[in-house]
N, C-alpha and C positions, 0 to 999 in steps of 0.2 A: 664490263670492260673497266677495270680499276682505274680511276684517275686521283692525281695529286690533289691536294689541298689548295694549291696555287692555281691549278687548273679549275677548279671548283668556283673559287673566288672570281677567277676570270670571267667564267659563265655567267655568275650571278650579278657581278657589277659592272661588266664591259667597259672598262677604262679605255680612253682614248690613244694612250701611248703604248699600250701591250696587247698583242694579238697571238692568235695560236698559229702555229705553223704545222701543216699536214704533211707527212712524208710516207713515201712507200719504198720498200726494198723488195724489188720483184726478181726471182733467181729460178733458174732450171739449168739442168746439166747441159742442154744444147746452147746456151748463151754463150757466144764466142768470147765477148768481153767480160765475162761475168756477170755477178749481178748488177742491176740496173738500180741506182738510186735517185729518186726523183721527189721533188717538192714543188708547193704551189707559189713559190716566190719567183719573182721576175730576175733575178740575178743568181740564182742558186742559193744555197745556204750550207754553211759549214758547221758542223756539230759533233757531238760524241754520242755513240750508241750506248746500249745499257750495259756494255762491257767496258766502257770508257775508251773505245777505239775510235780515233778520228774518222769521220765520214763527210764527203761532199756530196750533197744531194744536187743534181743538176736541174734546172728549171724546166718544168713541164705543166702545160695547162691540164689539170684533171680536177674531177669532182668525186667526192666520195659521199655516200649516204650509210651512215653508221648503222650497226645493228640496233633494232628498237626494243633491247632486251632479249630475254630468253623464251618467247612465246613458241610454245609446243617444242622446245627443246633445238630451236634453229637458231644458229648464229651465222648471218650472212652479211658481208660487206659488198655493197655494189659500187663498181669504180667505172667511170668513164674517163678514158684518155683522149686529148686532142691528138690526132694522128698527124703532128707536125714534122715528126723525123721519119726517115724510111728505116732506120735501124731497128725500130720497134716491131714494125710490119714484117721485116725481114727474120727477126728472131721468132715471131709467131708462126711463121710459114716453116722454119727450119723445125719446129716442134712437131710436127706431124710425123718425123722419122723416129720418134721416142714418145709415143702417147701414154706410155704406162707410168712413165715419171711425171708426178705433180708438178705444177708452177706453184712455187712458195710465195707468198706475200706477207710481208712484215708491215704492219701499219703503226707508225710512231707519231706522236704529237708533242711538239715543243712549244715554249712560249718565246716570243720574239726577245725578251731581255735575258733568257736563260737557256743558250744553245747547247750547254753541257748537261743537262737533265731530261730525261725521257719523262713527260708528264703522265703516261699510262704504262704503269709497270705492273705486272710484265706487257710489253707490247703485243697487239693482237696478232697472232701468226695463224694463217690460214692458207688452205690450198684452194687454187682456182677450180671452180666446178664446171664453168662453161664460159667461152670466149665468142663474142660476135664482132667481126671487123668489117669495118665499111670505108669506104674513101676517105670520110671526114673524121671518124673517131673509131677507138677500139673500147668496147665495154666487156666488162667480165663480172661475174659473180663470185667471190671467193667463201668459202665456208669450212666447217670442220671437216677433216679426212673421214673417208668412209671406210670403217673398221670391219666391214662385212667379209672382206676377202683375205683378212689376216688370219692365219692358222692360230688355234688355240688348243691346247696351250702353245705359248710362243715357243718354246723350246721343245726339240725332240729329246726324249729320255733315251739315250743310248748308253751301252755299257761301257765305251771309252771314257765318256764324261762322267757318268754316274756309276762307279763300279759297285757300289753298296746294293745295286740291284741283283747281283749274282748270289744265289742262296744255293 
């Protein structure tokens, strides 16, 4: 995961007045209210995404275990959400009607003194591979999508699209 020099400096010097803010965007076509934007700040967080669109991240207790590098080609983000709102659980229960559509997760990091710059560009975009929901928490592992079921080649070579095939 590429990170900015400002975030590298934060990790190496650990100043008292600047800290990192981790955010998650969780999206699925079955979510009624659209994507869920959450952050680990008590009062929420207003920022701009990588396309300069304003985003408000609502407060939600969560923890993230970042990928430890690319050992064996695996990039996995482990997330645990505190199950404080019923909306998240209802959204997850609704997903059983559309199990083939993946849950998309975008992990962004900001600095407390610069809410207009995403510090990990490009942000980490992953698909949820498995969800465990209990009364107390919701936990999931997000990783790279499985390309095994995608057709190869991606395009079908048909005469209408490729008239040069006729001889």
